[in-house]
PDB file of N, CA, C and O in Angstrom, chain B, residues numbered from 101:
ATOM      1  N   UNK B 101      -3.207   3.264   2.621  1.00  0.00           N
ATOM      2  CA  UNK B 101      -2.669   2.263   1.737  1.00  0.00           C
ATOM      3  C   UNK B 101      -1.454   2.867   1.063  1.00  0.00           C
ATOM      4  O   UNK B 101      -1.457   4.024   0.640  1.00  0.00           O
ATOM      5  N   UNK B 102      -0.417   2.052   0.976  1.00  0.00           N
ATOM      6  CA  UNK B 102       0.780   2.473   0.274  1.00  0.00           C
ATOM      7  C   UNK B 102       0.973   1.514  -0.897  1.00  0.00           C
ATOM      8  O   UNK B 102       1.211   0.321  -0.710  1.00  0.00           O
ATOM      9  N   UNK B 103       0.866   2.057  -2.101  1.00  0.00           N
ATOM     10  CA  UNK B 103       1.128   1.294  -3.315  1.00  0.00           C
ATOM     11  C   UNK B 103       2.576   1.568  -3.682  1.00  0.00           C
ATOM     12  O   UNK B 103       2.969   2.728  -3.811  1.00  0.00           O
ATOM     13  N   UNK B 104       3.377   0.522  -3.853  1.00  0.00           N
ATOM     14  CA  UNK B 104       4.770   0.760  -4.173  1.00  0.00           C
ATOM     15  C   UNK B 104       5.471  -0.482  -4.665  1.00  0.00           C
ATOM     16  O   UNK B 104       4.856  -1.512  -4.944  1.00  0.00           O
ATOM     17  N   UNK B 105       6.807  -0.347  -4.763  1.00  0.00           N
ATOM     18  CA  UNK B 105       7.664  -1.437  -5.208  1.00  0.00           C
ATOM     19  C   UNK B 105       8.747  -1.656  -4.164  1.00  0.00           C
ATOM     20  O   UNK B 105       9.284  -0.704  -3.599  1.00  0.00           O
ATOM     21  N   UNK B 106       9.058  -2.910  -3.918  1.00  0.00           N
ATOM     22  CA  UNK B 106      10.063  -3.239  -2.899  1.00  0.00           C
ATOM     23  C   UNK B 106      11.442  -2.673  -3.219  1.00  0.00           C
ATOM     24  O   UNK B 106      12.202  -2.356  -2.304  1.00  0.00           O
ATOM     25  N   UNK B 107      11.778  -2.543  -4.498  1.00  0.00           N
ATOM     26  CA  UNK B 107      13.108  -2.059  -4.861  1.00  0.00           C
ATOM     27  C   UNK B 107      13.180  -0.544  -5.043  1.00  0.00           C
ATOM     28  O   UNK B 107      14.193  -0.025  -5.512  1.00  0.00           O
ATOM     29  N   UNK B 108      12.125   0.159  -4.680  1.00  0.00           N
ATOM     30  CA  UNK B 108      12.089   1.614  -4.816  1.00  0.00           C
ATOM     31  C   UNK B 108      12.494   2.266  -3.494  1.00  0.00           C
ATOM     32  O   UNK B 108      11.860   2.009  -2.470  1.00  0.00           O
ATOM     33  N   UNK B 109      13.534   3.102  -3.490  1.00  0.00           N
ATOM     34  CA  UNK B 109      13.952   3.743  -2.244  1.00  0.00           C
ATOM     35  C   UNK B 109      12.899   4.680  -1.666  1.00  0.00           C
ATOM     36  O   UNK B 109      12.819   4.846  -0.449  1.00  0.00           O
ATOM     37  N   UNK B 110      12.098   5.289  -2.519  1.00  0.00           N
ATOM     38  CA  UNK B 110      11.052   6.187  -2.030  1.00  0.00           C
ATOM     39  C   UNK B 110       9.940   5.405  -1.334  1.00  0.00           C
ATOM     40  O   UNK B 110       9.394   5.847  -0.323  1.00  0.00           O
ATOM     41  N   UNK B 111       9.613   4.240  -1.888  1.00  0.00           N
ATOM     42  CA  UNK B 111       8.639   3.363  -1.238  1.00  0.00           C
ATOM     43  C   UNK B 111       9.178   2.903   0.108  1.00  0.00           C
ATOM     44  O   UNK B 111       8.456   2.928   1.106  1.00  0.00           O
ATOM     45  N   UNK B 112      10.434   2.486   0.147  1.00  0.00           N
ATOM     46  CA  UNK B 112      11.034   2.017   1.397  1.00  0.00           C
ATOM     47  C   UNK B 112      11.048   3.115   2.454  1.00  0.00           C
ATOM     48  O   UNK B 112      10.835   2.841   3.635  1.00  0.00           O
ATOM     49  N   UNK B 113      11.297   4.353   2.039  1.00  0.00           N
ATOM     50  CA  UNK B 113      11.283   5.484   2.974  1.00  0.00           C
ATOM     51  C   UNK B 113       9.871   5.704   3.521  1.00  0.00           C
ATOM     52  O   UNK B 113       9.700   5.931   4.719  1.00  0.00           O
ATOM     53  N   UNK B 114       8.869   5.638   2.660  1.00  0.00           N
ATOM     54  CA  UNK B 114       7.479   5.809   3.106  1.00  0.00           C
ATOM     55  C   UNK B 114       7.099   4.719   4.103  1.00  0.00           C
ATOM     56  O   UNK B 114       6.490   5.004   5.134  1.00  0.00           O
ATOM     57  N   UNK B 115       7.460   3.459   3.797  1.00  0.00           N
ATOM     58  CA  UNK B 115       7.152   2.356   4.704  1.00  0.00           C
ATOM     59  C   UNK B 115       7.841   2.556   6.051  1.00  0.00           C
ATOM     60  O   UNK B 115       7.233   2.356   7.102  1.00  0.00           O
ATOM     61  N   UNK B 116       9.100   2.947   6.015  1.00  0.00           N
ATOM     62  CA  UNK B 116       9.850   3.166   7.257  1.00  0.00           C
ATOM     63  C   UNK B 116       9.232   4.295   8.079  1.00  0.00           C
ATOM     64  O   UNK B 116       9.135   4.194   9.302  1.00  0.00           O
ATOM     65  N   UNK B 117       8.818   5.357   7.415  1.00  0.00           N
ATOM     66  CA  UNK B 117       8.195   6.479   8.126  1.00  0.00           C
ATOM     67  C   UNK B 117       6.888   6.066   8.790  1.00  0.00           C
ATOM     68  O   UNK B 117       6.631   6.425   9.939  1.00  0.00           O
ATOM     69  N   UNK B 118       6.062   5.311   8.069  1.00  0.00           N
ATOM     70  CA  UNK B 118       4.794   4.861   8.649  1.00  0.00           C
ATOM     71  C   UNK B 118       5.035   3.944   9.845  1.00  0.00           C
ATOM     72  O   UNK B 118       4.348   4.042  10.862  1.00  0.00           O
ATOM     73  N   UNK B 119       6.013   3.055   9.715  1.00  0.00           N
ATOM     74  CA  UNK B 119       6.327   2.151  10.826  1.00  0.00           C
ATOM     75  C   UNK B 119       6.873   2.924  12.020  1.00  0.00           C
ATOM     76  O   UNK B 119       6.494   2.657  13.160  1.00  0.00           O
ATOM     77  N   UNK B 120       7.749   3.868  11.765  1.00  0.00           N
ATOM     78  CA  UNK B 120       8.338   4.678  12.840  1.00  0.00           C
ATOM     79  C   UNK B 120       7.267   5.462  13.591  1.00  0.00           C
ATOM     80  O   UNK B 120       7.330   5.611  14.812  1.00  0.00           O
ATOM     81  N   UNK B 121       6.282   5.961  12.843  1.00  0.00           N
ATOM     82  CA  UNK B 121       5.195   6.732  13.446  1.00  0.00           C
ATOM     83  C   UNK B 121       4.088   5.836  13.994  1.00  0.00           C
ATOM     84  O   UNK B 121       3.060   6.329  14.459  1.00  0.00           O
ATOM     85  N   UNK B 122       4.296   4.522  13.940  1.00  0.00           N
ATOM     86  CA  UNK B 122       3.340   3.517  14.439  1.00  0.00           C
ATOM     87  C   UNK B 122       1.965   3.641  13.795  1.00  0.00           C
ATOM     88  O   UNK B 122       0.942   3.428  14.446  1.00  0.00           O
ATOM     89  N   UNK B 123       1.951   3.988  12.514  1.00  0.00           N
ATOM     90  CA  UNK B 123       0.689   4.102  11.779  1.00  0.00           C
ATOM     91  C   UNK B 123       0.291   2.736  11.229  1.00  0.00           C
ATOM     92  O   UNK B 123       1.142   1.927  10.858  1.00  0.00           O
ATOM     93  N   UNK B 124      -0.998   2.500  11.184  1.00  0.00           N
ATOM     94  CA  UNK B 124      -1.523   1.285  10.567  1.00  0.00           C
ATOM     95  C   UNK B 124      -1.693   1.554   9.075  1.00  0.00           C
ATOM     96  O   UNK B 124      -2.089   2.651   8.679  1.00  0.00           O
ATOM     97  N   UNK B 125      -1.392   0.553   8.249  1.00  0.00           N
ATOM     98  CA  UNK B 125      -1.518   0.736   6.809  1.00  0.00           C
ATOM     99  C   UNK B 125      -1.502  -0.610   6.109  1.00  0.00           C
ATOM    100  O   UNK B 125      -1.167  -1.637   6.699  1.00  0.00           O
ATOM    101  N   UNK B 126      -1.872  -0.578   4.844  1.00  0.00           N
ATOM    102  CA  UNK B 126      -1.761  -1.737   3.962  1.00  0.00           C
ATOM    103  C   UNK B 126      -0.690  -1.410   2.946  1.00  0.00           C
ATOM    104  O   UNK B 126      -0.681  -0.308   2.398  1.00  0.00           O
ATOM    105  N   UNK B 127       0.227  -2.351   2.676  1.00  0.00           N
ATOM    106  CA  UNK B 127       1.219  -2.170   1.624  1.00  0.00           C
ATOM    107  C   UNK B 127       0.870  -3.077   0.463  1.00  0.00           C
ATOM    108  O   UNK B 127       0.698  -4.284   0.632  1.00  0.00           O
ATOM    109  N   UNK B 128       0.768  -2.488  -0.718  1.00  0.00           N
ATOM    110  CA  UNK B 128       0.469  -3.239  -1.921  1.00  0.00           C
ATOM    111  C   UNK B 128       1.675  -3.158  -2.837  1.00  0.00           C
ATOM    112  O   UNK B 128       1.988  -2.090  -3.364  1.00  0.00           O
ATOM    113  N   UNK B 129       2.356  -4.286  -3.031  1.00  0.00           N
ATOM    114  CA  UNK B 129       3.521  -4.365  -3.918  1.00  0.00           C
ATOM    115  C   UNK B 129       3.001  -4.527  -5.336  1.00  0.00           C
ATOM    116  O   UNK B 129       2.566  -5.612  -5.721  1.00  0.00           O
ATOM    117  N   UNK B 130       3.043  -3.449  -6.118  1.00  0.00           N
ATOM    118  CA  UNK B 130       2.425  -3.471  -7.442  1.00  0.00           C
ATOM    119  C   UNK B 130       3.184  -4.340  -8.439  1.00  0.00           C
ATOM    120  O   UNK B 130       2.641  -4.680  -9.490  1.00  0.00           O
ATOM    121  N   UNK B 131       4.428  -4.707  -8.130  1.00  0.00           N
ATOM    122  CA  UNK B 131       5.156  -5.627  -9.007  1.00  0.00           C
ATOM    123  C   UNK B 131       4.563  -7.029  -8.956  1.00  0.00           C
ATOM    124  O   UNK B 131       4.664  -7.777  -9.928  1.00  0.00           O
ATOM    125  N   UNK B 132       3.946  -7.395  -7.837  1.00  0.00           N
ATOM    126  CA  UNK B 132       3.414  -8.742  -7.648  1.00  0.00           C
ATOM    127  C   UNK B 132       1.902  -8.778  -7.524  1.00  0.00           C
ATOM    128  O   UNK B 132       1.340  -9.798  -7.127  1.00  0.00           O
ATOM    129  N   UNK B 133       1.241  -7.691  -7.855  1.00  0.00           N
ATOM    130  CA  UNK B 133      -0.193  -7.612  -7.644  1.00  0.00           C
ATOM    131  C   UNK B 133      -0.840  -6.840  -8.797  1.00  0.00           C
ATOM    132  O   UNK B 133      -0.937  -5.615  -8.726  1.00  0.00           O
ATOM    133  N   UNK B 134      -1.283  -7.522  -9.855  1.00  0.00           N
ATOM    134  CA  UNK B 134      -1.874  -6.837 -11.007  1.00  0.00           C
ATOM    135  C   UNK B 134      -3.064  -5.949 -10.631  1.00  0.00           C
ATOM    136  O   UNK B 134      -3.210  -4.852 -11.170  1.00  0.00           O
ATOM    137  N   UNK B 135      -3.903  -6.409  -9.722  1.00  0.00           N
ATOM    138  CA  UNK B 135      -5.053  -5.593  -9.293  1.00  0.00           C
ATOM    139  C   UNK B 135      -4.556  -4.357  -8.542  1.00  0.00           C
ATOM    140  O   UNK B 135      -5.132  -3.277  -8.663  1.00  0.00           O
ATOM    141  N   UNK B 136      -3.488  -4.523  -7.770  1.00  0.00           N
ATOM    142  CA  UNK B 136      -2.902  -3.379  -7.084  1.00  0.00           C
ATOM    143  C   UNK B 136      -2.385  -2.347  -8.063  1.00  0.00           C
ATOM    144  O   UNK B 136      -2.542  -1.147  -7.840  1.00  0.00           O
ATOM    145  N   UNK B 137      -1.763  -2.803  -9.160  1.00  0.00           N
ATOM    146  CA  UNK B 137      -1.282  -1.875 -10.183  1.00  0.00           C
ATOM    147  C   UNK B 137      -2.444  -1.130 -10.818  1.00  0.00           C
ATOM    148  O   UNK B 137      -2.345   0.069 -11.077  1.00  0.00           O
ATOM    149  N   UNK B 138      -3.547  -1.829 -11.071  1.00  0.00           N
ATOM    150  CA  UNK B 138      -4.739  -1.173 -11.626  1.00  0.00           C
ATOM    151  C   UNK B 138      -5.220  -0.063 -10.690  1.00  0.00           C
ATOM    152  O   UNK B 138      -5.547   1.039 -11.132  1.00  0.00           O
ATOM    153  N   UNK B 139      -5.258  -0.368  -9.404  1.00  0.00           N
ATOM    154  CA  UNK B 139      -5.720   0.625  -8.424  1.00  0.00           C
ATOM    155  C   UNK B 139      -4.748   1.806  -8.350  1.00  0.00           C
ATOM    156  O   UNK B 139      -5.175   2.958  -8.274  1.00  0.00           O
ATOM    157  N   UNK B 140      -3.438   1.519  -8.373  1.00  0.00           N
ATOM    158  CA  UNK B 140      -2.450   2.593  -8.361  1.00  0.00           C
ATOM    159  C   UNK B 140      -2.697   3.534  -9.529  1.00  0.00           C
ATOM    160  O   UNK B 140      -2.685   4.753  -9.359  1.00  0.00           O
ATOM    161  N   UNK B 141      -2.921   2.978 -10.714  1.00  0.00           N
ATOM    162  CA  UNK B 141      -3.149   3.806 -11.894  1.00  0.00           C
ATOM    163  C   UNK B 141      -4.427   4.625 -11.770  1.00  0.00           C
ATOM    164  O   UNK B 141      -4.493   5.745 -12.275  1.00  0.00           O
ATOM    165  N   UNK B 142      -5.431   4.085 -11.110  1.00  0.00           N
ATOM    166  CA  UNK B 142      -6.662   4.851 -10.876  1.00  0.00           C
ATOM    167  C   UNK B 142      -6.376   6.042  -9.969  1.00  0.00           C
ATOM    168  O   UNK B 142      -6.802   7.161 -10.257  1.00  0.00           O
ATOM    169  N   UNK B 143      -5.658   5.806  -8.877  1.00  0.00           N
ATOM    170  CA  UNK B 143      -5.365   6.871  -7.922  1.00  0.00           C
ATOM    171  C   UNK B 143      -4.387   7.906  -8.474  1.00  0.00           C
ATOM    172  O   UNK B 143      -4.428   9.068  -8.070  1.00  0.00           O
ATOM    173  N   UNK B 144      -3.500   7.498  -9.399  1.00  0.00           N
ATOM    174  CA  UNK B 144      -2.469   8.409  -9.913  1.00  0.00           C
ATOM    175  C   UNK B 144      -2.820   8.986 -11.281  1.00  0.00           C
ATOM    176  O   UNK B 144      -1.958   9.550 -11.955  1.00  0.00           O
ATOM    177  N   UNK B 145      -4.073   8.848 -11.693  1.00  0.00           N
ATOM    178  CA  UNK B 145      -4.512   9.345 -13.001  1.00  0.00           C
ATOM    179  C   UNK B 145      -3.679   8.769 -14.140  1.00  0.00           C
ATOM    180  O   UNK B 145      -3.308   9.481 -15.073  1.00  0.00           O
ATOM    181  N   UNK B 146      -3.389   7.468 -14.054  1.00  0.00           N
ATOM    182  CA  UNK B 146      -2.706   6.775 -15.124  1.00  0.00           C
ATOM    183  C   UNK B 146      -1.193   6.888 -15.116  1.00  0.00           C
ATOM    184  O   UNK B 146      -0.531   6.396 -16.030  1.00  0.00           O
ATOM    185  N   UNK B 147      -0.639   7.526 -14.103  1.00  0.00           N
ATOM    186  CA  UNK B 147       0.818   7.692 -14.045  1.00  0.00           C
ATOM    187  C   UNK B 147       1.456   6.510 -13.325  1.00  0.00           C
ATOM    188  O   UNK B 147       0.962   6.057 -12.293  1.00  0.00           O
ATOM    189  N   UNK B 148       2.545   6.024 -13.877  1.00  0.00           N
ATOM    190  CA  UNK B 148       3.296   4.908 -13.290  1.00  0.00           C
ATOM    191  C   UNK B 148       4.321   5.488 -12.315  1.00  0.00           C
ATOM    192  O   UNK B 148       5.508   5.567 -12.631  1.00  0.00           O
ATOM    193  N   UNK B 149       3.864   5.888 -11.144  1.00  0.00           N
ATOM    194  CA  UNK B 149       4.743   6.453 -10.129  1.00  0.00           C
ATOM    195  C   UNK B 149       4.522   5.722  -8.812  1.00  0.00           C
ATOM    196  O   UNK B 149       3.411   5.290  -8.505  1.00  0.00           O
ATOM    197  N   UNK B 150       5.593   5.590  -8.041  1.00  0.00           N
ATOM    198  CA  UNK B 150       5.486   5.016  -6.703  1.00  0.00           C
ATOM    199  C   UNK B 150       6.380   5.809  -5.764  1.00  0.00           C
ATOM    200  O   UNK B 150       7.379   6.374  -6.207  1.00  0.00           O
ATOM    201  N   UNK B 151       6.059   5.865  -4.515  1.00  0.00           N
ATOM    202  CA  UNK B 151       4.851   5.286  -3.927  1.00  0.00           C
ATOM    203  C   UNK B 151       3.648   6.193  -4.144  1.00  0.00           C
ATOM    204  O   UNK B 151       3.790   7.403  -4.323  1.00  0.00           O
ATOM    205  N   UNK B 152       2.492   5.604  -4.125  1.00  0.00           N
ATOM    206  CA  UNK B 152       1.234   6.341  -4.081  1.00  0.00           C
ATOM    207  C   UNK B 152       0.610   6.006  -2.733  1.00  0.00           C
ATOM    208  O   UNK B 152       0.328   4.846  -2.430  1.00  0.00           O
ATOM    209  N   UNK B 153       0.403   7.033  -1.941  1.00  0.00           N
ATOM    210  CA  UNK B 153      -0.145   6.857  -0.598  1.00  0.00           C
ATOM    211  C   UNK B 153      -1.570   7.384  -0.597  1.00  0.00           C
ATOM    212  O   UNK B 153      -1.824   8.538  -0.944  1.00  0.00           O
ATOM    213  N   UNK B 154      -2.487   6.524  -0.206  1.00  0.00           N
ATOM    214  CA  UNK B 154      -3.901   6.874  -0.206  1.00  0.00           C
ATOM    215  C   UNK B 154      -4.417   6.727   1.219  1.00  0.00           C
ATOM    216  O   UNK B 154      -4.391   5.639   1.793  1.00  0.00           O
ATOM    217  N   UNK B 155      -4.880   7.826   1.776  1.00  0.00           N
ATOM    218  CA  UNK B 155      -5.484   7.783   3.107  1.00  0.00           C
ATOM    219  C   UNK B 155      -6.961   7.498   2.945  1.00  0.00           C
ATOM    220  O   UNK B 155      -7.694   8.267   2.324  1.00  0.00           O
ATOM    221  N   UNK B 156      -7.386   6.384   3.511  1.00  0.00           N
ATOM    222  CA  UNK B 156      -8.789   5.984   3.414  1.00  0.00           C
ATOM    223  C   UNK B 156      -9.331   5.725   4.807  1.00  0.00           C
ATOM    224  O   UNK B 156      -8.585   5.433   5.741  1.00  0.00           O
ATOM    225  N   UNK B 157     -10.606   5.835   4.922  1.00  0.00           N
ATOM    226  CA  UNK B 157     -11.295   5.478   6.158  1.00  0.00           C
ATOM    227  C   UNK B 157     -11.141   3.971   6.334  1.00  0.00           C
ATOM    228  O   UNK B 157     -11.525   3.212   5.445  1.00  0.00           O
ATOM    229  N   UNK B 158     -10.589   3.520   7.457  1.00  0.00           N
ATOM    230  CA  UNK B 158     -10.377   2.075   7.639  1.00  0.00           C
ATOM    231  C   UNK B 158     -11.621   1.241   7.413  1.00  0.00           C
ATOM    232  O   UNK B 158     -11.517   0.089   6.991  1.00  0.00           O
ATOM    233  N   UNK B 159     -12.798   1.792   7.684  1.00  0.00           N
ATOM    234  CA  UNK B 159     -14.017   1.015   7.486  1.00  0.00           C
ATOM    235  C   UNK B 159     -14.324   0.816   6.009  1.00  0.00           C
ATOM    236  O   UNK B 159     -15.119  -0.054   5.653  1.00  0.00           O
ATOM    237  N   UNK B 160     -13.695   1.623   5.136  1.00  0.00           N
ATOM    238  CA  UNK B 160     -13.953   1.472   3.704  1.00  0.00           C
ATOM    239  C   UNK B 160     -13.000   0.486   3.047  1.00  0.00           C
ATOM    240  O   UNK B 160     -13.138   0.210   1.855  1.00  0.00           O
ATOM    241  N   UNK B 161     -12.038  -0.052   3.787  1.00  0.00           N
ATOM    242  CA  UNK B 161     -11.078  -0.975   3.190  1.00  0.00           C
ATOM    243  C   UNK B 161     -11.731  -2.245   2.681  1.00  0.00           C
ATOM    244  O   UNK B 161     -11.148  -2.957   1.863  1.00  0.00           O
ATOM    245  N   UNK B 162     -12.925  -2.534   3.152  1.00  0.00           N
ATOM    246  CA  UNK B 162     -13.623  -3.725   2.693  1.00  0.00           C
ATOM    247  C   UNK B 162     -13.829  -3.701   1.183  1.00  0.00           C
ATOM    248  O   UNK B 162     -13.913  -4.756   0.554  1.00  0.00           O
ATOM    249  N   UNK B 163     -13.910  -2.505   0.593  1.00  0.00           N
ATOM    250  CA  UNK B 163     -14.114  -2.423  -0.850  1.00  0.00           C
ATOM    251  C   UNK B 163     -12.883  -2.861  -1.618  1.00  0.00           C
ATOM    252  O   UNK B 163     -12.959  -3.072  -2.828  1.00  0.00           O
ATOM    253  N   UNK B 164     -11.746  -3.002  -0.941  1.00  0.00           N
ATOM    254  CA  UNK B 164     -10.517  -3.430  -1.593  1.00  0.00           C
ATOM    255  C   UNK B 164     -10.290  -4.928  -1.421  1.00  0.00           C
ATOM    256  O   UNK B 164      -9.167  -5.416  -1.545  1.00  0.00           O
ATOM    257  N   UNK B 165     -11.378  -5.654  -1.132  1.00  0.00           N
ATOM    258  CA  UNK B 165     -11.242  -7.073  -0.858  1.00  0.00           C
ATOM    259  C   UNK B 165     -10.676  -7.847  -2.036  1.00  0.00           C
ATOM    260  O   UNK B 165     -10.167  -8.952  -1.847  1.00  0.00           O
ATOM    261  N   UNK B 166     -10.747  -7.304  -3.246  1.00  0.00           N
ATOM    262  CA  UNK B 166     -10.233  -8.009  -4.422  1.00  0.00           C
ATOM    263  C   UNK B 166      -8.707  -7.961  -4.486  1.00  0.00           C
ATOM    264  O   UNK B 166      -8.100  -8.695  -5.265  1.00  0.00           O
ATOM    265  N   UNK B 167      -8.086  -7.110  -3.679  1.00  0.00           N
ATOM    266  CA  UNK B 167      -6.633  -7.053  -3.670  1.00  0.00           C
ATOM    267  C   UNK B 167      -6.085  -8.305  -2.999  1.00  0.00           C
ATOM    268  O   UNK B 167      -6.574  -8.718  -1.947  1.00  0.00           O
ATOM    269  N   UNK B 168      -5.092  -8.893  -3.595  1.00  0.00           N
ATOM    270  CA  UNK B 168      -4.423 -10.047  -2.995  1.00  0.00           C
ATOM    271  C   UNK B 168      -2.964  -9.708  -2.810  1.00  0.00           C
ATOM    272  O   UNK B 168      -2.464  -8.751  -3.401  1.00  0.00           O
ATOM    273  N   UNK B 169      -2.284 -10.476  -2.002  1.00  0.00           N
ATOM    274  CA  UNK B 169      -0.876 -10.279  -1.724  1.00  0.00           C
ATOM    275  C   UNK B 169      -0.612  -8.876  -1.172  1.00  0.00           C
ATOM    276  O   UNK B 169       0.290  -8.174  -1.629  1.00  0.00           O
ATOM    277  N   UNK B 170      -1.406  -8.487  -0.195  1.00  0.00           N
ATOM    278  CA  UNK B 170      -1.164  -7.217   0.485  1.00  0.00           C
ATOM    279  C   UNK B 170      -0.643  -7.514   1.875  1.00  0.00           C
ATOM    280  O   UNK B 170      -0.988  -8.534   2.473  1.00  0.00           O
ATOM    281  N   UNK B 171       0.186  -6.624   2.388  1.00  0.00           N
ATOM    282  CA  UNK B 171       0.702  -6.756   3.739  1.00  0.00           C
ATOM    283  C   UNK B 171      -0.068  -5.811   4.639  1.00  0.00           C
ATOM    284  O   UNK B 171      -0.296  -4.652   4.292  1.00  0.00           O
ATOM    285  N   UNK B 172      -0.468  -6.313   5.797  1.00  0.00           N
ATOM    286  CA  UNK B 172      -1.239  -5.525   6.738  1.00  0.00           C
ATOM    287  C   UNK B 172      -0.362  -5.155   7.927  1.00  0.00           C
ATOM    288  O   UNK B 172       0.334  -6.000   8.491  1.00  0.00           O
ATOM    289  N   UNK B 173      -0.405  -3.895   8.294  1.00  0.00           N
ATOM    290  CA  UNK B 173       0.372  -3.396   9.434  1.00  0.00           C
ATOM    291  C   UNK B 173      -0.574  -2.708  10.397  1.00  0.00           C
ATOM    292  O   UNK B 173      -1.440  -1.935   9.986  1.00  0.00           O
ATOM    293  N   UNK B 174      -0.408  -2.988  11.676  1.00  0.00           N
ATOM    294  CA  UNK B 174      -1.185  -2.326  12.712  1.00  0.00           C
ATOM    295  C   UNK B 174      -0.187  -1.640  13.641  1.00  0.00           C
ATOM    296  O   UNK B 174       0.692  -2.285  14.214  1.00  0.00           O
ATOM    297  N   UNK B 175      -0.332  -0.345  13.780  1.00  0.00           N
ATOM    298  CA  UNK B 175       0.597   0.453  14.576  1.00  0.00           C
ATOM    299  C   UNK B 175       2.029   0.225  14.125  1.00  0.00           C
ATOM    300  O   UNK B 175       2.943   0.150  14.947  1.00  0.00           O
ATOM    301  N   UNK B 176       2.221   0.114  12.811  1.00  0.00           N
ATOM    302  CA  UNK B 176       3.540  -0.033  12.244  1.00  0.00           C
ATOM    303  C   UNK B 176       4.128  -1.424  12.282  1.00  0.00           C
ATOM    304  O   UNK B 176       5.242  -1.632  11.801  1.00  0.00           O
ATOM    305  N   UNK B 177       3.398  -2.400  12.849  1.00  0.00           N
ATOM    306  CA  UNK B 177       3.900  -3.763  12.974  1.00  0.00           C
ATOM    307  C   UNK B 177       3.130  -4.668  12.020  1.00  0.00           C
ATOM    308  O   UNK B 177       1.900  -4.645  11.983  1.00  0.00           O
ATOM    309  N   UNK B 178       3.868  -5.468  11.247  1.00  0.00           N
ATOM    310  CA  UNK B 178       3.210  -6.367  10.292  1.00  0.00           C
ATOM    311  C   UNK B 178       2.396  -7.402  11.056  1.00  0.00           C
ATOM    312  O   UNK B 178       2.897  -8.078  11.955  1.00  0.00           O
ATOM    313  N   UNK B 179       1.126  -7.507  10.673  1.00  0.00           N
ATOM    314  CA  UNK B 179       0.249  -8.461  11.352  1.00  0.00           C
ATOM    315  C   UNK B 179      -0.185  -9.598  10.433  1.00  0.00           C
ATOM    316  O   UNK B 179      -0.864 -10.523  10.880  1.00  0.00           O
ATOM    317  N   UNK B 180       0.192  -9.546   9.172  1.00  0.00           N
ATOM    318  CA  UNK B 180      -0.158 -10.644   8.280  1.00  0.00           C
ATOM    319  C   UNK B 180      -0.273 -10.221   6.848  1.00  0.00           C
ATOM    320  O   UNK B 180       0.035  -9.085   6.488  1.00  0.00           O
ATOM    321  N   UNK B 181      -0.720 -11.145   6.035  1.00  0.00           N
ATOM    322  CA  UNK B 181      -0.926 -10.916   4.624  1.00  0.00           C
ATOM    323  C   UNK B 181      -2.336 -11.338   4.270  1.00  0.00           C
ATOM    324  O   UNK B 181      -2.909 -12.233   4.891  1.00  0.00           O
ATOM    325  N   UNK B 182      -2.875 -10.691   3.280  1.00  0.00           N
ATOM    326  CA  UNK B 182      -4.202 -11.060   2.804  1.00  0.00           C
ATOM    327  C   UNK B 182      -4.085 -11.569   1.378  1.00  0.00           C
ATOM    328  O   UNK B 182      -5.089 -11.940   0.771  1.00  0.00           O
TER     329      UNK B 182
END
């Protein structure tokens, strides 16, 4: 999972790298997702920094079902939004 902001160059670089490497990931735009911001703060120990990249077991992503407005990528290609 990549928590970030669309206008952040570091977030854009992380997204581009994941896509280039054909990695699957979820992108959570914390500017448009209050629950995503809460999760970012949990993972970053309360620090407002982006991007925050969290490697999780894909089978555990079900616990993030409360996240809305996330982009899903499979092998670096956007496959939809949740």
